[in-house]
C-alpha positions as CSV (number, residue, x, y, z in Angstrom):
1,M,20.1,-6.0,24.0
2,K,21.6,-3.3,25.1
3,I,23.5,-2.2,27.8
4,A,24.9,1.2,29.6
5,C,26.9,0.4,32.4
6,I,27.8,4.6,34.1
7,G,31.5,3.5,35.6
8,G,34.2,1.1,34.5
9,G,35.2,-0.1,37.9
10,P,35.0,-3.8,38.9
11,G,31.5,-4.2,39.4
12,G,30.7,-1.9,36.2
13,L,33.0,-4.0,33.9
14,M,32.1,-7.7,35.7
15,V,27.9,-6.7,34.3
16,A,29.7,-6.3,30.5
17,I,31.8,-9.2,30.7
18,A,29.7,-11.9,32.6
19,T,26.6,-11.2,30.0
20,K,28.4,-11.0,26.9
21,R,30.2,-13.8,27.8
22,R,27.0,-15.7,27.7
23,L,25.0,-13.2,25.8
24,P,27.6,-13.2,23.0
25,T,25.1,-10.8,21.2
26,A,24.4,-8.4,23.1
27,D,25.7,-4.4,22.0
28,I,27.4,-3.5,25.5
29,H,29.2,-0.1,26.6
30,V,31.1,0.4,30.0
31,Y,31.6,4.4,30.2
32,E,34.5,5.9,32.8
33,R,34.7,9.6,33.1
34,N,38.5,8.6,34.2
35,R,41.7,8.3,31.8
36,L,42.5,4.2,31.3
37,G,44.8,3.2,34.1
38,D,43.5,5.8,36.5
39,T,42.9,4.5,40.1
40,F,42.9,6.2,43.6
41,G,43.4,2.9,46.2
42,F,46.1,0.2,46.5
43,G,45.3,-3.8,46.5
44,V,41.6,-5.5,46.7
45,V,41.5,-8.2,49.3
46,F,38.6,-11.1,49.0
47,S,37.4,-13.9,50.3
48,D,37.7,-17.6,49.1
49,E,33.8,-17.6,48.5
50,T,34.0,-14.3,46.3
51,L,37.5,-16.2,44.0
52,A,34.8,-19.0,44.0
53,N,32.0,-16.7,42.8
54,I,33.8,-15.1,39.8
55,A,35.7,-18.3,38.8
56,A,32.0,-19.4,38.0
57,A,31.3,-16.2,36.4
58,D,34.1,-16.1,34.3
59,P,36.7,-18.8,34.3
60,E,38.6,-17.8,31.7
61,G,39.4,-14.7,32.8
62,F,40.1,-15.4,36.0
63,G,42.9,-17.2,35.4
64,A,44.6,-13.9,34.6
65,I,43.4,-12.7,37.7
66,E,44.9,-15.2,39.6
67,A,47.7,-15.4,38.1
68,E,48.8,-12.3,40.3
69,F,46.9,-13.3,43.2
70,R,48.8,-12.8,46.6
71,Y,47.7,-15.4,48.9
72,W,47.6,-15.7,52.7
73,S,45.6,-18.0,55.1
74,D,47.1,-15.9,59.1
75,L,45.9,-13.2,60.7
76,E,48.0,-11.4,62.3
77,V,47.2,-9.1,65.8
78,R,50.1,-7.1,66.8
79,I,49.6,-4.6,70.4
80,A,51.6,-4.4,72.9
81,G,54.9,-5.8,71.8
82,Q,53.1,-9.4,71.1
83,S,51.9,-10.9,67.8
84,H,49.1,-13.5,67.6
85,I,48.7,-15.1,64.7
86,S,45.3,-17.0,63.6
87,G,45.8,-20.0,61.0
88,G,43.4,-20.8,58.2
89,H,41.4,-18.5,57.2
90,G,41.6,-17.8,53.4
91,F,42.5,-14.7,51.4
92,A,43.7,-13.2,48.4
93,A,44.4,-10.0,46.7
94,L,45.3,-7.8,43.7
95,S,46.5,-4.3,43.3
96,R,43.7,-2.1,41.8
97,V,45.6,-1.2,38.9
98,R,46.4,-4.3,37.7
99,L,42.8,-5.9,38.6
100,L,41.3,-2.8,36.3
101,A,43.5,-3.5,33.8
102,I,43.1,-7.2,33.6
103,L,39.0,-6.7,34.1
104,S,39.7,-4.2,30.6
105,R,41.3,-6.1,28.8
106,R,39.0,-9.1,29.5
107,A,36.2,-7.0,28.0
108,E,37.6,-5.6,24.7
109,E,37.9,-9.4,23.9
110,L,34.7,-10.4,25.1
111,G,33.6,-7.5,22.5
112,V,32.2,-4.9,24.9
113,H,32.6,-1.4,23.9
114,L,34.6,0.9,26.8
115,H,34.4,5.0,25.9
116,Y,37.1,6.2,29.1
117,E,37.1,10.2,30.0
118,S,33.0,9.8,28.7
119,D,31.2,11.5,31.9
120,V,27.5,10.4,30.8
121,D,24.6,10.4,32.7
122,A,21.6,8.4,33.1
123,E,19.7,9.6,30.9
124,K,22.0,10.6,28.1
125,V,21.2,6.4,27.8
126,R,18.0,5.8,28.8
127,D,17.5,3.7,25.3
128,A,19.7,1.0,26.5
129,D,17.6,-2.6,28.2
130,I,19.6,-1.8,31.0
131,V,21.3,1.1,32.4
132,V,23.6,0.1,35.3
133,G,24.8,2.8,38.2
134,A,28.4,1.5,38.6
135,D,29.4,5.3,39.2
136,G,30.8,4.5,43.3
137,V,29.8,6.3,46.9
138,N,29.8,9.6,44.6
139,S,27.2,8.1,42.3
140,A,25.5,10.6,39.7
141,T,23.0,8.1,38.7
142,R,21.8,7.4,42.3
143,A,21.2,11.3,43.3
144,S,19.7,11.9,39.8
145,Y,16.8,9.6,40.8
146,Q,17.1,9.9,44.7
147,S,13.6,10.3,45.3
148,V,13.0,6.5,43.8
149,F,16.1,5.0,45.8
150,R,15.7,6.6,48.6
151,P,19.2,6.4,49.6
152,T,20.8,6.9,53.6
153,I,24.4,8.2,53.9
154,T,25.5,8.7,57.5
155,Y,29.4,8.6,58.4
156,G,30.7,7.2,60.6
157,P,32.6,8.9,63.7
158,A,36.0,7.2,63.1
159,R,38.8,8.7,60.9
160,F,41.1,7.1,58.5
161,F,43.6,6.9,55.5
162,W,43.9,5.0,52.6
163,S,48.3,4.8,51.8
164,G,50.5,1.7,50.7
165,T,53.9,0.6,52.2
166,D,56.8,-1.1,50.3
167,A,57.1,-2.8,54.1
168,P,56.9,-6.1,54.1
169,F,54.3,-7.9,55.3
170,D,53.0,-11.3,54.4
171,R,49.4,-11.3,55.7
172,F,46.8,-9.9,56.9
173,T,47.7,-7.9,60.4
174,F,45.8,-5.8,63.0
175,L,48.8,-3.9,64.2
176,F,47.6,-1.7,67.8
177,E,49.7,1.1,68.7
178,Q,49.1,3.2,72.1
179,T,49.9,7.0,71.8
180,D,49.4,10.1,73.6
181,N,46.4,11.0,72.4
182,G,44.7,6.8,72.6
183,Y,45.5,3.5,70.7
184,V,45.8,4.5,67.4
185,Q,45.2,1.1,64.2
186,A,46.4,-0.3,61.3
187,H,45.1,-3.0,58.6
188,C,47.7,-4.3,56.5
189,Y,47.5,-6.6,53.3
190,P,50.0,-7.1,50.8
191,F,49.1,-6.8,47.5
192,D,51.8,-8.5,45.1
193,N,55.0,-9.5,45.6
194,A,56.6,-5.8,46.9
195,R,54.3,-3.9,48.6
196,S,50.8,-3.8,51.2
197,T,47.6,-1.7,51.2
198,F,48.0,0.6,54.9
199,I,45.4,1.6,56.3
200,V,44.9,4.2,59.8
201,E,42.4,4.6,61.6
202,I,42.0,6.6,65.4
203,A,38.4,7.6,66.8
204,E,37.0,10.6,66.5
205,D,37.7,12.0,70.3
206,N,41.5,10.9,69.8
207,F,41.8,12.4,66.8
208,Q,40.4,15.8,67.8
209,S,43.5,15.4,70.2
210,T,46.1,14.5,68.8
211,G,45.7,18.6,66.4
212,L,45.2,16.9,63.4
213,S,42.2,18.3,62.5
214,A,42.5,21.8,60.9
215,A,41.6,21.8,57.8
216,R,44.1,21.4,55.0
217,N,42.5,23.1,51.2
218,L,43.8,19.3,48.8
219,A,43.6,19.6,45.6
220,I,41.9,16.1,43.9
221,G,44.5,13.7,44.0
222,E,47.0,15.5,46.5
223,S,48.1,13.3,49.7
224,D,47.8,14.5,52.4
225,L,52.0,14.7,54.1
226,Q,51.0,15.5,57.4
227,A,48.9,12.5,57.8
228,I,51.3,10.2,56.2
229,R,54.1,11.8,58.3
230,F,51.5,11.1,61.1
231,G,51.3,7.4,60.2
232,E,55.0,6.9,59.7
233,T,55.6,7.6,63.5
234,V,52.8,5.7,65.0
235,F,53.8,2.5,63.5
236,A,57.6,3.1,62.7
237,D,58.3,-0.8,64.5
238,S,56.0,-2.6,62.1
239,L,57.3,-0.9,59.1
240,N,60.9,-0.6,59.9
241,G,62.5,2.0,58.3
242,H,60.4,2.3,55.5
243,G,57.9,4.8,54.9
244,L,54.0,4.8,53.4
245,I,53.1,5.2,50.4
246,G,50.3,8.2,49.7
247,N,47.9,8.4,46.6
248,N,45.3,10.7,47.4
249,T,45.3,10.2,50.8
250,K,43.4,12.2,53.3
251,W,41.6,11.9,56.6
252,L,38.2,10.4,56.1
253,Q,35.2,9.4,57.5
254,F,33.5,6.1,56.6
255,P,30.2,6.9,54.3
256,R,27.8,4.2,55.0
257,V,25.6,4.3,52.0
258,S,22.4,2.0,52.5
259,C,19.1,2.3,49.3
260,K,16.0,1.8,50.1
261,T,15.2,0.5,46.5
262,W,17.6,-0.6,43.8
263,S,16.2,-0.3,40.6
264,Y,13.6,2.3,39.1
265,E,12.3,0.5,35.7
266,N,15.9,-0.1,33.5
267,I,18.1,1.9,35.8
268,V,19.8,-0.6,38.2
269,L,22.7,-0.1,41.3
270,V,25.8,-1.7,41.9
271,G,28.7,-1.7,44.5
272,D,29.0,1.0,46.3
273,A,26.6,3.1,44.3
274,V,23.9,1.1,46.6
275,H,25.6,0.0,49.4
276,T,28.6,0.0,51.4
277,A,30.1,-1.8,54.1
278,H,33.1,-0.7,56.3
279,Y,36.5,-2.1,54.8
280,S,36.9,-4.4,58.5
281,I,35.3,-6.8,57.0
282,G,36.0,-6.8,53.5
283,S,36.4,-4.6,50.7
284,G,33.8,-2.8,48.4
285,T,35.2,-3.8,45.7
286,K,34.1,-7.4,46.6
287,L,30.8,-6.5,47.3
288,A,30.6,-5.0,44.0
289,L,31.5,-8.1,42.1
290,E,29.3,-10.5,44.0
291,D,26.9,-7.6,43.0
292,A,27.5,-8.0,38.7
293,I,27.5,-11.7,38.9
294,V,24.2,-11.9,40.7
295,L,22.7,-9.2,38.4
296,S,24.1,-10.7,34.9
297,D,22.6,-14.0,35.5
298,A,19.2,-12.3,36.1
299,I,20.3,-10.2,33.3
300,V,20.4,-13.6,31.2
301,E,17.8,-16.0,33.6
302,E,14.8,-13.7,32.6
303,S,12.3,-13.0,30.2
304,S,12.1,-9.4,31.2
305,V,14.2,-6.6,32.3
306,A,11.4,-5.9,35.1
307,S,12.0,-9.4,36.1
308,A,15.5,-10.0,36.3
309,L,16.4,-6.4,38.3
310,E,13.7,-7.9,41.0
311,R,14.9,-11.1,41.1
312,Y,18.2,-8.9,41.4
313,E,17.7,-7.3,44.2
314,S,16.0,-10.0,46.6
315,Q,18.5,-11.9,46.1
316,R,21.5,-9.8,47.3
317,K,19.6,-7.3,49.7
318,P,19.4,-9.6,51.7
319,T,22.4,-10.6,51.8
320,V,24.0,-6.8,51.7
321,D,21.7,-6.4,54.8
322,S,24.0,-8.8,56.9
323,L,27.0,-8.6,55.9
324,Q,25.8,-4.4,56.5
325,R,25.2,-5.1,59.9
326,A,27.8,-6.4,60.8
327,A,30.2,-4.2,59.0
328,A,28.6,-1.8,61.7
329,I,29.6,-4.0,64.7
330,S,33.0,-4.5,63.5
331,E,33.2,-0.6,62.4
332,E,31.8,0.2,66.0
333,W,34.4,-1.7,67.9
334,F,37.4,-0.2,66.3
335,Q,35.8,3.1,67.1
336,H,36.0,1.9,70.4
337,V,39.2,-0.6,70.8
338,D,40.6,1.9,73.3
339,S,38.2,0.0,75.5
340,Y,39.0,-3.2,74.7
341,V,43.0,-3.2,74.8
342,D,43.1,-3.9,78.8
343,R,42.0,-6.9,78.4
344,P,44.0,-9.8,78.4
345,P,46.3,-10.3,75.6
346,K,44.3,-13.9,74.1
347,Q,41.0,-12.7,75.1
348,F,41.8,-9.4,73.5
349,V,42.9,-11.4,70.1
350,L,39.8,-13.4,70.2
351,S,37.7,-9.7,70.4
352,C,38.9,-8.8,67.5
353,L,38.9,-11.5,65.1
354,T,35.1,-12.6,66.4
355,R,34.3,-8.7,66.4
356,S,31.7,-8.5,63.6
357,Q,30.2,-11.5,65.2
358,R,30.2,-13.7,61.8
359,V,33.2,-15.6,63.1
360,T,33.0,-17.7,66.0
361,L,34.9,-19.6,68.8
362,G,33.9,-22.4,66.9
363,N,34.1,-21.3,63.3
364,L,38.1,-20.1,64.6
365,G,38.2,-24.0,66.1
366,E,37.5,-25.3,62.5
367,R,40.4,-23.2,61.3
368,D,42.8,-23.5,63.3
369,P,42.4,-25.7,66.6
370,G,46.0,-25.0,67.9
371,F,45.3,-21.0,68.1
372,A,41.3,-21.9,69.5
373,S,43.3,-23.9,72.4
374,D,45.0,-21.6,73.5
375,V,42.3,-18.6,73.7
376,L,40.1,-21.3,75.5
377,D,42.8,-22.4,77.5
378,D,43.7,-19.3,78.4
379,E,40.5,-18.1,79.8
380,R,39.9,-21.6,81.5
381,R,43.4,-20.4,84.1
382,R,41.4,-17.1,84.7
383,Q,38.2,-18.2,85.8
384,S,39.5,-21.1,87.8
385,A,41.0,-18.3,89.8
386,T,38.2,-17.0,90.5
387,L,36.2,-19.9,91.1
388,G,38.7,-22.4,93.1
389,E,38.8,-25.8,92.4
390,E,35.9,-26.1,90.2
391,D,36.7,-28.6,87.1
392,L,36.8,-26.3,83.3
393,S,36.6,-29.2,81.6
394,S,33.8,-28.6,79.9
395,E,32.7,-26.2,77.7
396,P,32.1,-22.6,78.2
397,F,29.2,-22.5,78.6
398,L,28.2,-25.4,81.3
399,W,30.9,-23.4,83.7
400,P,29.6,-21.8,86.9
401,L,29.6,-18.8,87.4
402,D,29.8,-16.7,90.9
403,L,27.7,-14.0,91.1
404,A,27.0,-12.2,94.7
405,G,28.1,-14.6,96.4
406,V,25.8,-16.9,94.7
407,R,27.0,-19.7,92.5
408,I,25.0,-20.2,89.6
409,P,25.1,-23.6,87.6
410,N,26.3,-22.7,84.2
411,R,26.5,-19.7,82.1
412,V,22.7,-20.3,80.3
413,V,19.3,-18.5,81.4
414,V,16.6,-18.8,81.0
415,A,15.1,-15.2,79.5
416,P,11.7,-13.5,81.2
417,M,8.5,-14.6,78.7
418,M,5.1,-13.2,79.5
419,Q,2.6,-16.0,79.6
420,Y,-0.3,-13.7,79.8
421,S,-1.8,-16.4,82.2
422,A,-2.4,-15.7,85.4
423,T,-5.7,-14.5,87.1
424,D,-6.2,-11.8,88.7
425,G,-1.9,-11.5,89.6
426,V,-1.8,-15.4,90.3
427,V,0.4,-18.2,88.4
428,D,-1.1,-21.5,88.6
429,D,-0.1,-24.7,87.2
430,W,0.6,-23.4,84.0
431,H,3.3,-21.5,85.4
432,L,4.5,-24.6,87.4
433,V,4.7,-26.5,84.0
434,H,6.7,-24.0,82.1
435,Y,9.3,-22.6,84.5
436,G,9.6,-26.4,86.3
437,S,10.3,-27.9,82.8
438,R,13.1,-25.3,82.1
439,A,15.0,-25.3,85.1
440,I,14.8,-29.5,84.9
441,G,16.3,-29.0,81.1
442,G,19.5,-27.7,82.7
443,A,19.5,-24.5,82.6
444,G,21.5,-22.8,85.1
445,L,19.1,-19.6,86.2
446,V,15.4,-19.3,84.9
447,M,14.2,-15.9,85.3
448,A,10.2,-15.8,85.5
449,E,8.5,-13.4,83.6
450,T,7.4,-9.7,85.2
451,A,5.3,-9.8,88.0
452,F,4.1,-6.5,87.9
453,I,4.0,-4.5,91.6
454,S,-0.4,-3.2,91.8
455,P,-2.7,-3.8,89.4
456,D,-2.6,-0.6,87.7
457,A,1.1,-1.4,86.9
458,R,0.5,-4.5,84.8
459,A,0.8,-4.9,80.8
460,T,-2.1,-6.4,80.4
461,P,-4.8,-8.7,82.3
462,G,-3.4,-11.8,82.0
463,C,0.1,-10.6,83.6
464,A,1.4,-12.6,86.7
465,G,1.2,-10.3,89.4
466,I,3.2,-10.3,93.4
467,W,1.0,-7.8,94.7
468,T,-0.2,-10.1,97.3
469,D,0.1,-12.9,100.1
470,E,-1.9,-14.6,97.5
471,Q,0.6,-14.2,94.4
472,A,3.5,-14.8,97.1
473,A,2.5,-17.8,97.6
474,A,1.6,-19.2,94.1
475,W,4.9,-18.1,93.3
476,S,6.4,-19.7,96.5
477,R,5.2,-23.1,94.8
478,I,7.3,-22.9,91.6
479,V,10.0,-21.4,93.4
480,G,10.0,-24.8,95.7
481,F,9.5,-27.0,92.8
482,I,12.8,-25.9,91.4
483,H,14.3,-26.1,94.6
484,Q,14.0,-29.7,95.5
485,H,14.4,-31.2,91.9
486,T,16.4,-29.2,90.1
487,D,20.5,-27.5,90.8
488,A,19.3,-24.5,88.9
489,L,18.5,-21.6,90.7
490,I,15.6,-19.1,90.0
491,G,14.7,-15.6,89.4
492,L,11.8,-12.9,89.5
493,Q,11.4,-10.4,87.4
494,I,9.4,-7.1,88.5
495,G,8.3,-4.3,87.1
496,H,5.8,-1.5,86.6
497,A,4.4,-1.3,82.7
498,G,3.8,2.1,82.7
499,R,2.4,3.7,79.9
500,R,2.8,0.6,78.2
501,G,0.0,-1.1,80.4
502,S,-3.8,-1.4,79.8
503,R,-3.4,-3.8,77.3
504,S,-5.3,-6.8,75.7
505,V,-2.9,-10.0,75.6
506,P,-1.4,-10.9,72.3
507,W,-4.0,-13.3,71.1
508,E,-6.9,-11.2,71.5
509,G,-5.2,-8.3,69.7
510,G,-2.1,-6.7,71.9
511,G,-4.7,-3.2,71.4
512,P,-5.7,-1.3,74.1
513,L,-8.2,-2.4,76.2
514,G,-10.5,1.0,76.0
515,A,-13.3,1.4,78.6
516,K,-12.3,-2.2,80.1
517,G,-8.6,-1.0,80.9
518,W,-6.9,1.1,83.6
519,P,-5.6,4.3,83.8
520,T,-1.7,4.6,82.9
521,I,0.8,7.0,84.3
522,G,4.0,8.2,82.3
523,P,7.1,10.6,83.2
524,S,5.0,12.7,80.7
525,P,1.6,13.0,78.6
526,L,2.4,10.7,75.7
527,P,1.0,7.8,74.6
528,Y,2.8,5.3,73.4
529,S,1.5,4.6,70.1
530,I,-1.8,6.9,68.3
531,D,-4.1,4.0,69.9
532,D,-3.2,4.3,73.4
533,P,-4.7,6.2,75.9
534,V,-2.6,9.5,77.8
535,P,-1.1,8.8,80.3
536,R,-1.3,10.8,83.6
537,E,1.7,12.6,84.1
538,I,3.4,10.7,87.4
539,G,3.3,13.6,90.6
540,N,5.3,13.1,93.5
541,A,2.6,11.1,95.7
542,D,2.8,8.6,92.5
543,M,6.1,8.2,92.5
544,D,6.0,7.5,97.0
545,E,3.3,4.9,95.5
546,V,5.8,3.1,92.9
547,R,8.5,3.1,95.0
548,V,6.7,1.7,97.9
549,G,4.9,-0.6,95.7
550,F,8.6,-2.3,93.8
551,V,9.9,-2.5,98.1
552,D,7.1,-5.0,98.7
553,A,7.7,-7.0,95.8
554,A,10.9,-7.3,96.5
555,R,10.1,-8.3,100.3
556,R,7.8,-11.0,98.8
557,A,10.5,-12.5,96.2
558,D,12.1,-12.9,99.3
559,A,10.2,-15.0,100.8
560,A,9.0,-16.7,98.2
561,G,12.5,-18.0,97.9
562,F,13.5,-16.5,94.7
563,D,17.7,-16.8,94.1
564,V,17.5,-13.4,92.4
565,L,15.8,-10.3,91.6
566,E,16.1,-7.9,88.3
567,I,14.1,-4.7,88.1
568,H,12.4,-4.5,84.5
569,A,14.5,-0.6,83.5
570,G,13.8,-1.5,79.8
571,H,11.0,-1.6,77.1
572,G,9.6,1.9,77.8
573,Q,8.1,0.4,81.1
574,L,7.7,2.8,83.4
575,L,11.2,3.0,84.5
576,S,12.9,3.1,81.2
577,S,10.2,5.9,80.3
578,F,11.6,8.0,82.9
579,L,15.2,7.6,81.2
580,S,14.7,8.5,77.7
581,P,14.2,11.9,76.9
582,I,12.1,10.7,73.9
583,S,9.4,9.5,76.7
584,N,10.2,12.1,79.4
585,Q,10.0,15.4,78.6
586,R,9.8,16.8,82.3
587,T,11.6,20.3,82.8
588,D,11.4,19.6,87.0
589,D,13.8,17.8,88.6
590,F,13.2,14.7,86.8
591,G,13.3,15.6,83.1
592,G,16.0,17.3,81.0
593,S,19.6,15.8,81.6
594,L,20.5,12.2,82.5
595,N,21.2,12.3,86.0
596,N,17.5,14.7,86.3
597,R,16.3,11.7,84.0
598,A,17.8,8.7,86.1
599,R,17.3,10.5,89.5
600,F,13.7,8.1,90.0
601,P,14.6,5.2,88.6
602,L,17.7,5.6,90.7
603,D,15.8,5.9,93.7
604,V,13.8,2.7,93.0
605,V,16.8,0.8,92.8
606,R,18.1,2.2,95.9
607,A,14.8,1.0,97.9
608,V,14.5,-2.0,96.6
609,R,18.6,-2.8,97.1
610,E,17.8,-1.4,101.2
611,V,15.6,-4.7,101.3
612,W,16.6,-7.7,99.1
613,P,19.9,-9.0,100.9
614,K,23.1,-8.9,100.1
615,T,23.6,-12.6,99.8
616,K,21.3,-12.5,97.1
617,P,21.6,-10.9,93.0
618,L,19.9,-7.6,92.4
619,I,19.8,-7.4,88.4
620,V,18.8,-4.6,86.2
621,R,17.6,-4.8,82.7
622,I,17.6,-1.4,80.9
623,S,17.3,-0.7,77.7
624,A,20.8,0.4,76.3
625,T,19.3,2.4,73.2
626,D,15.7,3.7,72.6
627,W,17.4,3.1,68.7
628,I,15.8,6.7,68.0
629,E,17.8,9.4,66.8
630,G,18.1,12.1,70.0
631,G,17.1,8.8,71.8
632,F,18.7,7.2,75.0
633,G,21.7,5.9,73.7
634,R,24.9,4.0,74.2
635,S,27.1,6.9,76.2
636,D,23.9,7.3,78.6
637,A,23.9,3.7,79.3
638,L,27.4,3.6,79.8
639,E,26.7,5.7,82.3
640,F,23.6,4.9,84.0
641,S,25.0,1.8,84.1
642,K,27.6,3.4,86.5
643,L,25.1,5.0,88.7
644,L,23.0,1.2,89.1
645,K,26.9,-0.1,89.8
646,Q,27.1,2.8,92.5
647,A,23.5,1.6,94.0
648,G,24.7,-1.1,94.8
649,V,23.8,-3.6,91.6
650,D,25.2,-7.2,90.6
651,A,25.2,-7.2,87.0
652,I,23.6,-5.6,84.4
653,D,20.6,-7.6,81.8
654,V,21.5,-5.8,78.5
655,S,18.7,-5.2,76.5
656,G,17.6,-2.5,73.7
657,G,14.8,0.1,72.3
658,E,10.6,-1.2,72.4
659,V,10.6,2.2,74.3
660,D,8.6,4.2,71.3
661,E,7.1,2.3,68.1
662,R,8.9,4.9,65.5
663,E,11.9,2.8,66.5
664,R,14.6,1.0,64.0
665,P,16.8,-1.4,65.4
666,P,19.1,-3.6,63.2
667,F,17.9,-6.9,64.0
668,G,19.6,-9.8,63.3
669,R,22.3,-12.5,65.1
670,L,23.7,-10.8,68.5
671,Y,22.4,-7.3,67.5
672,L,22.3,-6.6,71.3
673,T,25.8,-8.0,72.5
674,P,28.0,-5.1,71.3
675,L,26.0,-2.9,73.3
676,S,26.6,-5.7,76.7
677,D,30.3,-6.1,76.1
678,A,30.6,-2.1,76.4
679,I,28.7,-1.7,79.3
680,R,31.1,-5.3,81.3
681,N,34.0,-3.7,79.9
682,Q,33.8,0.6,80.7
683,V,31.6,-0.1,83.2
684,G,33.0,-3.4,85.4
685,I,30.0,-5.0,85.9
686,P,29.0,-7.6,85.1
687,T,26.3,-8.3,82.2
688,L,23.4,-10.6,80.7
689,A,23.5,-10.7,76.9
690,V,20.3,-11.2,75.1
691,G,19.3,-10.3,70.9
692,N,18.9,-13.2,69.5
693,V,21.3,-15.5,70.9
694,A,20.7,-19.1,69.5
695,S,23.9,-21.6,70.0
696,I,26.4,-23.1,72.2
697,D,28.7,-21.2,70.1
698,D,27.1,-17.9,70.8
699,V,27.3,-18.7,74.5
700,N,30.7,-19.7,73.9
701,T,32.4,-17.4,72.0
702,I,30.3,-14.4,74.1
703,I,31.7,-15.8,77.4
704,V,35.4,-16.7,76.4
705,A,35.5,-13.0,74.6
706,G,34.3,-11.3,77.3
707,R,31.0,-9.9,75.9
708,A,29.0,-11.2,78.9
709,D,29.1,-13.0,82.2
710,L,25.6,-15.3,81.2
711,C,23.6,-15.3,78.2
712,M,19.9,-14.9,78.2
713,I,18.3,-17.6,75.7
714,G,14.5,-16.8,75.4
715,R,12.6,-17.8,72.4
716,P,14.7,-20.9,71.8
717,H,13.3,-22.0,75.3
718,L,9.8,-21.9,73.7
719,I,10.6,-24.9,71.9
720,D,12.8,-27.1,73.6
721,P,12.3,-26.4,77.3
722,Y,15.3,-29.2,77.8
723,W,17.9,-26.8,75.2
724,T,20.6,-26.7,77.7
725,M,20.3,-30.2,78.6
726,N,20.2,-30.8,75.1
727,A,23.4,-28.5,74.1
728,A,25.5,-30.1,76.5
729,I,24.6,-34.3,75.1
730,D,25.1,-33.0,71.7
731,V,28.8,-32.5,72.4
732,H,29.3,-35.0,74.3
733,E,29.7,-33.2,78.3
734,P,29.0,-35.6,81.2
735,T,25.2,-36.1,81.7
736,A,25.9,-36.6,85.9
737,E,23.4,-33.4,86.5
738,L,20.1,-34.9,84.0
739,P,17.9,-36.4,86.8
740,R,18.0,-40.0,87.2
741,Q,14.1,-40.0,85.5
742,Y,15.7,-38.4,82.2
743,E,19.0,-40.8,82.2
744,F,18.0,-43.0,79.3
745,G,16.6,-40.6,77.3
746,A,20.1,-39.0,76.9
747,T,22.3,-41.9,75.3
748,A,18.6,-42.0,72.7
749,R,19.5,-38.7,72.4
750,R,23.5,-39.5,71.3
751,R,22.3,-41.7,69.3
752,Q,19.9,-39.9,67.1
753,Q,22.9,-37.2,66.6
754,D,26.0,-39.6,65.9
755,A,23.4,-41.2,63.4
756,A,22.7,-37.3,61.6
757,N,26.7,-37.0,61.5
């Protein structure tokens, strides 16, 4: 077998080493356009997991790498003159120059042919059985076949530069310094006995206000001395008289690279050529080495080139996709760090350490119990100051919350989930059992599904309503049961489906009803999908009718005894479609600017606030992003949330998407939580987090890190109505709140859990 690796960085060299070691007869060539020893950058950092992968791929070569590693287990955060340290993390680093020297030597020992100052392209070596494009973020291999690889390359808005320093850092350290132009941060870690990598980062708005953005023509390899002096000035206290070392150091924007396809015929991409992940959660070198190891295994173990490349992509892509999602969230946290720095110090540190959402409070408790305990105790003290004499010895997900004068027993909320089982809008025994069992199951607040404000406001014929007294009476029966038999509160979501209405229920296809349906309305005559009918553009008389419908629904909900009311202004329903420039293309006073687009939704909210008791919480659900370029986004959500707060809303349910079928949401664990975090802390209003919140640890981390005040648990409650009760039992919390009828079951579950452990 003949293999040609284009690029003599860690990825290309590791493909050659790992493959040659197991296939000694393979003819492997590595082509590098630079000279031996030429490299930009300083140190590269690895986690314990990556080290184990390298050791398994090449135990002999790993020994040489291991001999030069700097190891540490602590993470340090310095802000406002204070230092906070968390242990048990496990990292190692070494000089990039030394890593390349060790890998090059190891490749030559195994008989790999290394060609330096050799700038070849893929076509010149297509006679090889496999061509590996390991030629970095500006990959010529990827560019030559971009119609096949279909890369997406965007640039993060923050500015950063890489440098080194001989200042003594003995652990991974995050530095945060306030300047006249906002906060600047540095990411530092040691890579040998004398030097550390020192990455300086600043948000784009802050960067522009510094005056550092003036264009300078720098030759390749030349460092921006103005940037270096800026970093030395801002971080003078931490550098303690030491300077920064440049090596092609200049202000950059991080390139986010992803590819739809990773291989074409016998050509395959690895490392930065196919994907990047922001340096705040790892390094491109780590990813490239892990790619190389998986690719090498596939080459050795599969019977054909095609199956090897298919296996490589299928194994690596899900892992990389997950890491890229986490990296994007981490990158965004640093871009908006100015909005987090006013938090209590320990909460800020927890927010920093859990920013990617791959690390949780529970993870930190396993790594450094003392640190996690300090953070938790600090938050308990703050919560106790608000809740009075309330005992907060329990885990955070069981802490109560006072919202608009109403005490919610704990932080778990059953998310509103459509049941599509009402008859002419009237709920029945199914709904009684459904909501009653989830209230018995221990959730602090049960949010009932959307009750629509009129027959033509419904999404489907099976949707619940609250436009008649009969419907309100049916809801009152459910509310009465919950109040009589549980400590849970119950809320109702009210809404108008708008252009998403007149559809069949999901198990009958979920498509447009056609002739059996009803006319729909929207801010503009734009259908939700190509299959939907064109909605009638809503006029002033329609707006008056809708506003009255929401007000009447609120009055009926209050009379039915609901504790909480939520207005649905998300997911592409009528109010949501007014907010989005994708679905609202009006040219009158209700279209155009955000203030105009928000005019009608705010009119509805204010009208409902007038009739809904001030002693009961009023919540609004929003889609904080359309997940579409040019749509409603983060900055719009922040501004609209401020308007909602001014209108008397008590909390915001921060959801996202479902406004247009072209959306591309980054689905994953806790993928909407950063938006809740931003609104809660920048607007100063309680929020409810949604979006794949699925574990006790998720809820605890969100609450203690200050990302939300309540957590909505949706689909897990469909298969486990007693999710909160079981969660409390699993962590051996007191079970005094259990219904008397169920107390014996608690001990049985504990025995089952103990046996499993």
